[in-house]
N, C-alpha and C positions, 0 to 999 in steps of 0.2 A: 587345435584346442587351446583357449585363450588363458593366459597367466591368472587372471581375475577368477576363471571357476578352480584353478586349484587352491588359490588363497582362502577361495570361500569354503572348499572342501575341507581345509586345515584349518577347523576351527579349534578352540582351546580344549574340547571334549577328545577331539582325534589326534592332538599332539598331545595329551596327556597318556592316550591308551597307546600312542606311539612310543612314546619315552619309556613306560612300563615295560611294554614288549619288549623293548631294545634292552634294556636292562636284565630283564628275564632270560633275555637270548644269550647275552653275554654269560652270566652267571651259570646258565645251562651248559654253555660250551666248556667253559672253564671245570666246572666241578661236577658235570653230568648228574645235577641236580637242581630242580628250583626251590627258592625260598619260601617256606610255607608262609613267613610273615608277611613276605611281598605279595603273595597269592591273597593272604587275608585281605590285606590292605587294597588290592586291585578288585576283590570282591565286594567289600564294602561298598568302593566307590563305584563300582557294575550297578550294584542295587540300587544305591542312592539315585541314580544317574537314569534308572531304569523305571523307578517309583515316582520320580519327580520332573525329570525333565524331557525325556526319550518322547518321540512321536509315534512310537508303536505301544498297541495296548499290551497290557499288562501278560495277555497269554501269549504274545509273540514273543516276549522277552523270556516266559517260562520254557515255550518250547526249544529256544535258544540254549536256555540253560539245560535243557535235557540232551541235547547233543553231548554235552561236556560229561554229563551223567552216563549216557552210553558208554563213552571211552573211558570212563570209570569203572564201569562193569565189566570191559575188554579187558582193561588192566587187572582187574581181580581174577576173572577166569584163566589170563594166560600167565599169571605171575608175574606183572609188569612186564609186558613186551611193550605195551605201551605204557607210560608211567603214570602213576596217580597224580601228580603235577601238571601232567598235559592235560588230564581229563579236568582237572579242577580249574584249569588255566582257561579251556574253552567253553566251561560253565559260565566263568565271568562274562568273558566275551560273547558269549550267547544271549548273556542279559543285556548285553550294551548293546549290541549289533541287532539282535533278533535272530528269529531262525533262519530266515534265508539269507542274509547276508553272513552268517557266520558258516552256514553250508558253503557258500561262494568262497568265503577265507579257506575253510578247510579243503575243498575239491582242488584250490590252486595250492596251497601248501602239499599234500598228497602229492600232487603233479611235480612239483618241484623236487620232494624229496625222491621219487622214483628216478627222476634225470639223475641227482647228484649220486645215486646207489648207482644206477647204471654207468655212469662214467667212471664209479671206482671201482666196479667189479670190472670192467674192460679194461683199464689201467691196471688191472690187477693189483690194487693197493691193499685190498682187505679181503675176507672171505665174506660168502653171503650169510654169516651169521652175527657179521659186525652190526654196531647199532649206531644210527644217526640222532644227534639231540633233533629234538622236533620242533622248539619254540623258533629257532632260527626262521625256520622256513614259514612257520603260523606268522610272524613278523613280516616276512616278505610278501606274504599272501595277503596280509593286512594293507602293505602298502599297493600292491598291485590292485586290490579292490577300492582303495580310495581313487587310484587313477583311474580307474575303468569308470568310478562314478563320475569323476568329472569329463568322461570323453563322452559317456552315453547318455548323459542329461539333456 
């Protein structure tokens, strides 16, 4: 893997996205919620990017947002077993990345969450009813997605 590929992948848009995801992750870890203001700002940036700069057609961006909409529906049905903030975040990320990329990020994030939960259960740190904040795992999923884009291009 060449450094130039990594630098090309770390364009301004991805750095802004990574910065927003990192900030939201820290806030989610500390306060167990996601700032509505930051989500609104991120959504405006994602929609603006999706409509003006993105190489994805509008329907790929809309389908990516639908992934977050599905999580919002799951949050409603399960009385926030998955938080509304997580669904809203993934809707914005889906507009930015498109459906296929956001699904890749989500699959990696869920895999990392399963691994972390398994380690905590094996070490008997908490019961199976405990909750992990999802946003840090989405952030790591985004990082892994960016690195994989460099490797497999």
